C-alpha positions in Angstrom: -29.9 2.1 27.7 -27.6 1.8 24.8 -27.4 4.5 21.8 -26.5 1.9 19.2 -29.0 -0.6 19.9 -28.0 -2.6 16.2 -24.7 -3.7 17.7 -25.7 -4.4 21.2 -23.7 -7.7 20.4 -20.1 -5.5 20.0 -20.5 -4.5 23.8 -17.9 -5.0 26.7 -18.6 -4.2 29.8 -15.8 -1.5 31.0 -15.0 -3.6 33.8 -13.4 -5.9 31.8 -11.7 -3.6 29.9 -10.1 -2.0 32.9 -8.7 -6.2 33.5 -7.5 -6.4 30.0 -5.7 -3.2 30.2 -4.0 -3.1 32.9 -6.2 -0.6 34.4 -4.9 1.2 31.7 -0.9 1.2 32.2 0.3 0.8 28.3 -0.2 3.2 26.1 0.4 2.9 22.2 -0.7 6.2 21.3 -3.0 9.3 21.8 -4.3 12.3 19.3 -7.3 14.9 20.4 -9.4 12.0 20.9 -7.6 10.5 24.0 -5.4 7.0 24.8 -5.1 4.5 23.1 -4.1 1.5 25.2 -2.6 -1.9 24.6 -4.2 -4.5 25.9 -5.7 -8.8 25.8 -9.2 -9.5 25.7 -10.3 -12.4 26.2 -12.7 -12.7 23.1 -14.3 -16.2 21.8 -12.6 -18.1 24.8 -9.3 -16.7 23.5 -7.1 -13.7 24.8 -6.8 -11.4 21.7 -3.9 -8.3 22.1 -6.4 -5.3 21.3 -6.5 -1.2 21.1 -8.6 0.0 23.5 -9.1 4.0 22.2 -11.0 5.6 25.3 -12.9 9.2 24.2 -12.2 12.0 26.5 -15.0 13.9 28.4 -17.3 15.2 25.6 -17.0 18.5 25.3 -20.5 20.6 25.1 -21.3 20.4 21.1 -21.4 15.9 21.5 -18.3 15.9 18.7 -17.0 13.4 20.6 -19.5 11.7 20.4 -20.8 12.1 17.8 -17.5 10.7 16.4 -17.8 7.5 18.4 -21.1 6.7 17.0 -19.7 7.3 13.5 -16.6 4.6 14.5 -19.1 2.0 15.8 -22.1 3.0 12.9 -19.0 1.5 10.2 -17.2 -0.8 11.0 -20.2 -2.9 12.5 -21.6 -2.4 9.6 -19.2 -2.4 7.2 -15.9 -4.7 6.9 -12.9 -4.8 4.6 -9.4 -6.9 4.9 -8.0 -3.5 4.4 -10.3 -1.7 7.0 -9.2 -1.9 10.5 -11.8 -4.1 12.9 -13.9 -2.7 15.8 -13.9 -5.6 17.6 -16.1 -3.7 20.8 -17.4 -0.8 22.7 -18.6 0.4 25.8 -20.8 2.9 27.4 -20.7 3.0 30.6 -21.3 6.2 32.7 -19.3 9.1 30.9 -16.6 6.1 29.3 -17.0 6.1 25.9 -14.5 2.7 24.8 -14.0 1.6 21.2 -11.6 -1.6 21.0 -10.8 -2.8 17.4 -7.5 -5.6 17.0 -3.7 -4.9 18.1 -1.9 -3.4 14.3 1.6 -4.6 16.0 3.9 -1.9 13.6 1.3 0.7 14.5 1.3 3.4 12.3 2.1 3.7 8.5 3.8 7.4 9.5 6.2 6.2 12.0 8.5 4.3 9.3 8.6 6.7 6.2 11.9 7.6 7.3 14.3 4.8 5.0 17.1 5.6 8.0 13.9 4.2 11.3 16.4 1.8 13.2 13.1 -0.2 14.1 12.0 -1.2 10.9 13.2 0.3 7.7 10.6 -0.5 4.8 11.9 -1.2 1.7 10.5 0.8 -1.4 8.8 -2.6 -2.3 7.3 -2.8 0.8 6.3 0.3 0.6 4.3 0.1 -2.6 2.7 -3.2 -0.9 1.4 -1.4 2.2 -0.1 1.3 -0.5 -2.1 -1.0 -2.7 -3.4 -2.2 0.6 -4.1 1.1 1.6 -5.5 2.2 -1.7 -8.0 -1.5 -2.0 -9.6 -0.1 1.5 -10.5 3.4 0.7 -12.0 2.5 -2.8 -14.1 -0.3 -0.8 -15.6 3.0 1.6 -16.2 4.8 -1.9 -17.0 2.5 -4.1 -18.6 -1.2 -2.2 -19.9 -0.6 0.9 -22.8 -0.5 -0.3 -25.4 -0.1 -3.0 -25.8 4.1 -3.9 -23.5 5.0 -0.7 -20.3 5.5 0.0 -18.1 6.8 2.9 -16.3 9.9 2.5 -13.6 9.5 5.6 -12.1 13.0 5.3 -9.1 12.4 7.3 -7.1 10.3 5.7 -2.7 10.3 6.1 -0.3 7.9 7.5 -1.1 7.9 11.0 -4.4 6.9 10.1 -2.6 4.1 8.8 -2.0 1.1 10.4 0.3 -2.0 10.0 -0.1 -5.6 11.0 2.0 -7.9 11.8 2.4 -9.3 7.9 3.0 -5.0 6.7 -0.8 -5.5 6.0 -2.2 -1.7 5.9 -5.0 -0.8 7.9 -7.7 2.4 7.6 -8.8 3.6 10.5 -9.6 6.3 12.1 -13.3 6.4 10.3 -15.0 9.2 13.7 -15.0 12.1 10.9 -16.7 9.8 8.2 -19.7 11.1 6.1 -21.9 8.5 3.6 -23.2 9.6 0.8 -24.8 9.0 -2.3 -23.1 7.3 -5.3 -23.6 6.3 -8.9 -24.5 9.6 -9.7 -23.6 12.7 -11.8 -23.0 14.8 -8.7 -22.5 13.3 -5.1 -21.3 16.1 -2.6 -21.4 16.8 0.8 -21.2 20.8 1.8 -20.0 20.4 5.7 -17.6 22.5 7.5 -13.7 21.4 6.2 -12.7 18.5 8.7 -8.9 17.5 8.7 -5.8 17.6 9.3 -3.6 20.4 7.9 -1.6 19.5 5.1 -3.5 16.6 4.4 -6.8 18.1 3.5 -7.8 18.8 0.0 -6.7 22.8 -0.6 -10.3 23.2 -2.9 -12.3 21.6 0.3 -10.6 24.1 2.7 -12.2 26.7 0.3 -15.6 25.1 -0.2 -16.7 23.4 2.2 -18.1 21.2 -0.7 -16.5 17.5 0.0 -16.4 14.4 -2.1 -14.6 10.8 -3.0 -12.1 13.3 -4.4 -11.0 15.3 -1.6 -10.1 11.7 -0.3 -7.7 11.3 -3.0 -6.2 14.2 -2.2 -5.1 13.0 1.2 -3.9 9.7 0.1 -2.1 12.0 -2.6 0.1 13.3 -0.3 0.5 10.2 1.8 2.0 8.8 -1.4 4.7 11.7 -1.0 5.2 10.7 2.4 6.1 7.0 1.7 7.7 8.2 -2.1 10.2 10.1 -0.4 10.2 9.1 2.6 10.0 11.9 4.2 6.7 13.4 7.0 4.0 16.0 5.4 6.4 18.9 7.2 9.8 18.7 5.8 12.6 21.2 6.2 13.8 23.2 3.4 16.7 25.7 3.7 15.6 26.1 7.5 12.6 26.5 6.0 9.1 24.6 7.6 7.7 23.1 4.5 4.7 21.6 3.3 5.5 18.1 0.8 2.3 18.0 -1.3 3.2 21.8 -3.2 6.8 20.7 -3.1 6.6 17.7 -4.3 3.9 19.3 -7.4 6.7 21.3 -8.2 9.9 19.1 -8.4 7.5 16.7 -10.1 6.9 19.3 -13.2 9.9 19.9 -13.2 11.7 16.7 -13.7 13.4 16.4 -10.6 11.3 14.4 -8.0 14.7 12.5 -7.3 16.2 14.7 -5.9 13.6 14.5 -2.7 14.0 11.3 -2.7 15.8 10.2 0.6 19.3 8.8 -1.2 18.9 5.1 0.5 15.1 4.2 -0.3 16.0 5.7 -4.3 18.9 3.4 -4.4 16.2 0.4 -4.2 13.7 1.9 -6.6 13.1 1.0 -10.4 13.3 4.0 -12.9 9.9 2.6 -14.9 8.2 2.2 -11.0 8.9 4.7 -9.7 7.9 7.2 -12.2 4.2 4.7 -12.1 4.1 5.8 -8.7 5.1 9.2 -9.8 2.4 10.4 -11.2 -0.4 8.5 -9.6 0.1 10.4 -6.7 0.5 13.4 -8.6 -2.1 13.3 -10.1 -4.2 12.9 -6.9 -3.6 15.7 -6.1 -4.6 18.4 -9.3 -6.6 21.0 -8.8 -9.0 20.5 -11.0 -10.8 17.4 -8.7 -12.3 16.4 -11.5 -8.9 15.0 -13.2 -7.8 13.5 -10.2 -8.3 9.8 -10.7 -10.4 7.3 -9.2 -9.0 5.4 -6.4 -10.1 2.3 -8.2 -7.4 3.4 -11.0 -5.2 4.2 -8.2 -4.8 0.4 -7.1 -5.0 -0.1 -10.4 -1.3 2.2 -11.0 0.2 1.0 -7.8 0.0 -2.8 -8.9 1.4 -1.8 -12.1 4.0 0.0 -9.8 4.7 -2.8 -7.5 5.0 -5.3 -10.9 8.0 -3.7 -12.6 9.5 -2.8 -9.5 9.4 -6.7 -8.9 10.0 -7.7 -12.9 13.4 -6.4 -12.5 13.9 -7.8 -9.2 13.0 -11.1 -10.4 15.5 -11.0 -13.1 18.2 -10.9 -10.6 16.8 -14.1 -9.9 17.1 -16.1 -13.1 18.9 -19.3 -12.9 21.3 -20.4 -15.8 22.3 -24.7 -15.3 24.7 -26.1 -18.2 26.1 -29.2 -18.5 29.0 -29.0 -21.5 31.3 -31.6 -23.3 31.7 -29.8 -27.3 32.6 -26.3 -27.9 29.8 -23.6 -27.8 29.7 -19.9 -27.0 28.1 -18.7 -24.3 27.4 -15.3 -23.3 24.6 -14.0 -20.4 24.9 -11.2 -18.9 27.7 -9.2 -20.5 29.5 -12.2 -19.9 31.2 -14.8 -22.5 32.6 -18.2 -21.8 33.4 -21.2 -23.8 31.7 -24.3 -23.0 32.3 -28.4 -24.9 30.5 -31.0 -25.3 26.7 -32.4 -25.7 25.7 -29.3 -23.7 22.3 -28.5 -21.7 21.0 -25.7 -21.4 18.1 -24.4 -19.3 17.5 -21.4 -18.9 14.9 -20.3 -15.4 13.0 -17.2 -15.2 10.9 -16.9 -12.3 8.4 -13.6 -12.5 5.9 -14.0 -9.6 3.6 -17.4 -9.5 5.4 -18.1 -13.7 7.9 -20.7 -14.3 8.7 -19.8 -18.0 11.7 -22.6 -19.0 13.9 -23.5 -22.1 15.5 -26.2 -22.5 18.2 -27.7 -25.1 20.6 -30.6 -26.0 23.2 -29.4 -28.3 24.6 -32.2 -30.4 27.2 -31.0 -32.3 27.7 -27.7 -32.3 30.4 -28.0 -35.4 27.0 -29.4 -37.7 24.1 -26.8 -36.1 22.7 -30.6 -35.2 20.5 -31.0 -32.2 18.4 -34.1 -30.6 16.0 -32.2 -29.4 14.9 -28.9 -27.4 12.1 -28.2 -25.2 10.1 -24.9 -25.0 7.8 -24.7 -21.7 5.9 -21.3 -21.9 8.9 -19.3 -23.0 8.2 -15.6 -22.1 10.7 -13.0 -22.1 10.8 -10.5 -19.7 8.5 -8.3 -19.8 5.5 -10.8 -20.0 5.3 -10.5 -23.8 5.9 -14.4 -25.8 8.8 -14.9 -26.9 9.5 -15.1 -31.0 12.9 -17.4 -30.2 12.5 -20.8 -32.1 15.8 -23.2 -31.7 16.5 -24.0 -35.6 19.3 -25.6 -36.4 20.6 -22.4 -38.9 20.4 -20.8 -35.5 23.6 -19.5 -33.5 22.2 -16.3 -31.1 18.9 -17.3 -29.2 17.6 -14.0 -27.4 15.8 -14.8 -24.1 15.5 -12.7 -21.2 19.0 -10.7 -20.5 20.6 -14.2 -21.5 22.1 -14.6 -25.1 22.7 -17.7 -26.8 
């Protein structure tokens, strides 16, 4: 009889899993719990790629069994685009197996280095991945159910999976704890658990677990992504933890010194500063001063917006049709054109197209036939102040000046 009666619909026979994994031949990951195998399982009449976690023999403490049951309980109950999906499980004899959706690119920790030959993640891709993971963690902390929250307890880059679109999903909820939410003081007293280097020092020292413990761990991941380095790093032939090192460099204003140079070349300085500031906030010793995951999401979205702003400005389009003499200056260059002039300036930002069109009839008199202004905005997103008056000799729009 199954230990989890409410999840019977997810139960998969062991023989089906053996066939799906070709008798457990392709290992794609491993850990203290056991190995993870790739397979193809027939689900809803469709052959579906899956990741199969096969637990080792359960020890006498029952720890492995507890994690097995916790994952089934949480992932069968709570679903979110940025949480890995549990497709099924097997519980036959001594076998304890979990079947997940297959993440094509595996875990984030494989791609931290910009020099990764398989898939060097760009700065913009890295921000998007962090936003995804932050949304998943925010869901666990604040939106799983009324007056409840889930504290993950083992947030790290190795537990953030990437699908074929590089969408990030939080995985490995076996150590998670369910606690009360929306209370003045919400915490659990438990033995410290997690991964060294990511685990909240306050939690280690006190045994008091709060959602801010996850925030600390996520801050370590943010600095890994920012610096292009793993949680452990070598500095002057000395093995050191990234978190306290990043804190020190940030406080001195030298965070750029520990960022991979190739990655640093891609970053807009404002985007970098916004990202680094929220990462630093996650690591504060005073847990009450650490940001909520909802705030982390908003700040990361702002960092992405700042990066996209710069990248978008590079794709601006300038079209000109000339007959009369007129001076045109853009991107620091000046050129003479002549005749009736049609100037179209288009700046794309996200899904917004801002257009300014002007037909100049005679530059010597300053007169013009007509002009069209459609949703004119500066690249910062603020409404532009310029209007095309007959006496206007220079019109400022974004990075273009007429």
